C-alpha positions in Angstrom: 29.5 6.0 126.5 32.2 4.5 129.1 32.9 0.8 129.3 30.8 0.9 132.6 27.8 2.6 131.1 27.7 0.3 128.2 28.0 -2.8 130.5 25.1 -1.4 132.8 22.8 -1.3 129.6 23.7 -4.9 129.2 23.2 -5.8 132.7 19.5 -4.2 132.3 19.0 -6.2 129.0 20.0 -9.5 130.6 18.7 -9.0 134.3 22.1 -9.9 135.7 23.6 -7.5 138.0 27.1 -6.3 137.8 29.4 -7.2 140.8 30.9 -4.2 142.5 34.5 -5.4 141.7 33.7 -5.6 137.9 31.8 -2.3 138.1 35.0 -0.8 139.5 37.3 -2.3 137.0 35.1 -1.2 134.1 34.8 2.3 135.6 38.7 2.5 135.8 39.0 2.5 132.0 41.7 -0.3 132.3 39.5 -3.1 130.7 39.8 -1.1 127.5 42.6 -2.1 125.0 42.2 0.7 122.8 42.9 1.3 119.1 46.6 1.8 119.5 47.2 -1.5 121.5 48.9 -3.1 118.6 51.6 -0.6 118.5 52.0 0.4 122.2 51.2 -3.0 124.0 55.0 -3.6 124.9 55.3 -0.3 126.8 51.9 -0.7 128.4 52.5 -4.3 129.3 55.4 -3.3 131.7 54.1 -0.1 133.0 50.2 0.1 132.8 48.8 -3.1 131.5 45.1 -3.5 130.9 43.5 -5.2 134.1 44.0 -9.0 134.3 46.6 -9.0 131.3 48.7 -11.4 133.4 45.8 -13.8 133.2 46.5 -16.6 130.7 44.2 -16.8 127.5 42.0 -14.0 128.8 40.6 -11.1 126.7 38.1 -8.5 127.8 35.1 -8.1 125.7 33.7 -4.7 124.8 30.1 -4.5 125.6 29.2 -4.5 121.8 31.2 -7.7 121.3 29.3 -9.3 124.4 26.1 -8.3 123.3 26.7 -10.0 119.8 27.9 -13.2 121.8 24.6 -13.0 123.6 22.6 -12.7 120.4 24.5 -15.2 118.4 25.1 -17.9 120.9 24.4 -17.3 124.7 20.9 -16.0 124.6 18.0 -17.8 126.6 16.1 -18.9 123.6 19.1 -20.9 122.4 20.2 -22.0 125.9 17.1 -23.5 127.6 16.3 -20.3 129.3 19.8 -19.8 131.1 21.0 -16.4 131.0 24.6 -15.4 130.4 26.6 -11.9 130.5 29.9 -12.7 128.8 32.6 -10.2 130.0 35.8 -11.9 128.7 36.9 -14.7 126.2 39.6 -17.1 125.4 41.4 -17.3 122.2 39.4 -20.4 121.4 36.0 -18.6 121.9 35.0 -19.8 125.1 33.4 -17.1 127.1 33.9 -15.9 130.7 30.3 -15.1 131.8 28.3 -13.9 134.6 25.7 -16.3 135.5 22.7 -15.8 137.9 22.6 -18.0 141.0 19.8 -18.6 143.6 19.2 -15.8 145.9 20.0 -13.2 143.5 23.7 -13.9 143.6 25.8 -13.7 140.5 28.7 -16.5 139.8 31.2 -16.7 137.1 31.5 -19.5 134.6 33.8 -20.3 131.7 31.3 -21.5 129.1 33.1 -23.8 126.7 32.2 -23.0 122.9 32.2 -26.6 121.9 31.0 -28.5 125.0 27.4 -29.9 125.7 27.8 -28.9 129.5 29.5 -26.1 131.5 29.5 -25.5 135.4 29.8 -22.5 137.5 33.5 -22.1 138.5 33.2 -19.2 140.9 30.4 -18.1 143.4 31.8 -14.3 143.1 33.4 -12.4 140.6 36.0 -11.3 143.4 36.9 -15.2 143.6 37.4 -15.4 139.9 40.1 -12.4 140.0 41.6 -13.9 143.3 42.2 -17.3 141.7 43.4 -16.0 138.6 46.2 -14.3 140.0 47.1 -17.2 142.3 47.2 -19.4 139.1 49.5 -16.9 137.3 52.0 -16.8 140.5 52.4 -20.5 140.3 53.2 -20.6 136.4 54.6 -17.4 134.8 55.4 -19.4 131.6 52.6 -17.8 129.5 53.8 -14.5 129.3 55.3 -13.1 125.9 58.2 -15.3 124.8 60.6 -12.5 124.1 60.1 -11.0 127.4 62.4 -12.1 130.5 60.9 -13.7 133.6 61.9 -10.6 135.3 60.0 -8.3 132.9 57.0 -10.7 133.3 57.0 -10.5 137.0 57.3 -6.5 136.8 54.1 -6.5 134.5 52.4 -9.0 137.0 53.2 -6.6 139.8 51.8 -3.7 138.1 48.6 -5.6 137.2 48.2 -6.8 140.9 48.7 -3.3 142.1 46.0 -1.8 139.8 43.4 -4.6 140.6 44.1 -4.9 144.4 43.1 -1.1 144.7 39.4 -2.1 144.3 39.6 -5.5 146.4 39.0 -6.5 149.9 41.9 -5.7 152.2 42.9 -9.3 153.0 43.1 -11.0 149.8 44.7 -7.8 148.1 47.4 -7.9 150.8 47.9 -11.5 150.1 48.2 -11.0 146.4 50.5 -7.9 146.7 52.8 -9.9 149.0 52.8 -12.9 146.4 53.7 -10.6 143.4 56.9 -9.4 145.2 58.3 -12.7 146.1 61.5 -14.1 144.7 61.1 -15.4 141.1 62.3 -19.2 141.2 62.0 -22.1 138.9 59.6 -24.9 140.2 58.2 -28.2 139.1 54.5 -27.7 137.8 52.0 -30.4 136.6 49.1 -29.3 134.4 47.1 -32.3 135.7 47.4 -35.6 137.8 48.8 -37.4 134.8 50.7 -34.9 133.3 54.5 -34.8 133.4 56.3 -32.3 135.4 57.7 -29.2 133.6 59.8 -26.5 135.1 58.3 -22.9 135.2 59.3 -19.7 136.5 56.9 -19.2 139.7 56.2 -17.1 142.8 54.0 -19.7 144.4 54.5 -23.4 144.8 51.8 -25.7 143.4 51.1 -27.1 146.7 50.5 -23.6 148.2 48.3 -22.9 145.2 46.0 -25.9 145.8 45.8 -25.0 149.4 44.7 -21.3 148.7 42.3 -22.5 146.0 40.8 -25.0 148.4 39.6 -22.2 150.8 37.3 -20.9 147.9 33.7 -22.1 147.8 32.9 -23.9 144.5 29.4 -23.7 143.5 27.9 -27.1 142.6 26.0 -26.2 139.6 26.1 -27.2 135.8 24.0 -26.3 132.8 23.6 -27.5 129.3 25.1 -25.6 126.5 24.2 -25.5 122.9 27.7 -25.4 121.3 28.6 -22.3 119.5 29.2 -24.2 116.1 25.9 -25.9 116.5 24.2 -22.7 116.2 26.5 -21.3 113.6 25.8 -24.3 111.5 22.0 -23.9 111.5 22.5 -20.2 110.2 25.6 -20.6 108.0 25.3 -20.0 104.2 26.3 -22.9 102.0 29.8 -21.2 101.3 31.6 -20.0 104.4 32.8 -16.3 104.4 36.5 -15.7 104.0 38.3 -15.2 107.6 38.8 -11.5 106.5 35.1 -10.9 106.0 34.7 -12.0 109.8 37.4 -9.9 111.0 35.7 -6.9 109.5 32.6 -7.4 111.4 31.9 -6.4 115.1 32.1 -9.3 117.5 33.2 -11.9 114.9 37.0 -12.0 115.9 36.7 -15.6 117.1 35.0 -16.8 114.0 37.7 -15.2 112.1 40.4 -16.8 114.0 38.5 -20.3 113.7 38.3 -19.6 109.6 41.9 -18.6 109.5 42.9 -22.0 111.4 40.6 -24.1 109.1 42.0 -22.4 105.9 45.7 -22.8 106.8 46.0 -25.4 109.4 47.9 -23.3 111.8 47.9 -23.3 115.6 45.3 -21.0 117.6 48.1 -18.7 118.8 49.2 -18.4 115.1 45.8 -17.6 113.8 45.0 -15.2 116.5 48.2 -13.2 115.9 47.4 -13.1 112.2 43.9 -11.8 112.8 45.2 -9.3 115.2 47.7 -7.9 112.7 45.0 -7.9 110.1 42.5 -5.8 112.4 45.2 -3.6 113.3 46.1 -2.9 109.7 42.4 -2.1 109.0 42.2 0.4 111.9 45.7 2.0 111.1 46.3 1.6 107.4 49.7 2.7 106.0 49.8 6.0 104.4 
């Protein structure tokens, strides 16, 4: 089955409609990394990146893994009746989810894996995509460390070109224009009390804030039973090795967490190690 067909089945199971833009993205085939991603990502990064690859700390979930997240964590029985449809995740195991709203609308929320409460971040999937690109324009420092700023912009332009084919005309034109701006070094603050840092940028932080203010932010919060609380209720007395998790569908985040706990490394180091291990399993050396 295609990515779209698989997610349409999840849509039926959860009762959450897929937004048109997300359906178009899934139908394009560009939300699938593929089994050769580990060996081809450098070329694809510059020419035909998976959609939204330029977003920081964002990874598409195959429908099978999304279903596992629902069953093991974000199911209505565990979440006080609240329904979710995860479509992507962060390296820490937080889930980007479609969330039903009043009137049959569907918003987008980043559901934190370790917080007691989350909130709806966007009233439309299209707003999520638009804001994600704007945030990337303002700070390109999260690209691969061994790629130059010019290469990171090249990949970003390819990402924008692919995504905006399916977007409304006005936001699409603005994103395309921003992606072609001159890349400069600007001061950027990660929060009101954070110190400024110099980053490669296509959009000033002031422009970013003004653009984001035009988006309607839903005032909706919901309690969330943390992922680790559910896992702790079901966990056996001896935790499986990280390799055991890595070999199971939908357990990549558990493998990363287990690797971190075992070796005391950073999240990015643990994610890289697990990714390499999974790649080796899929493509063993002869």
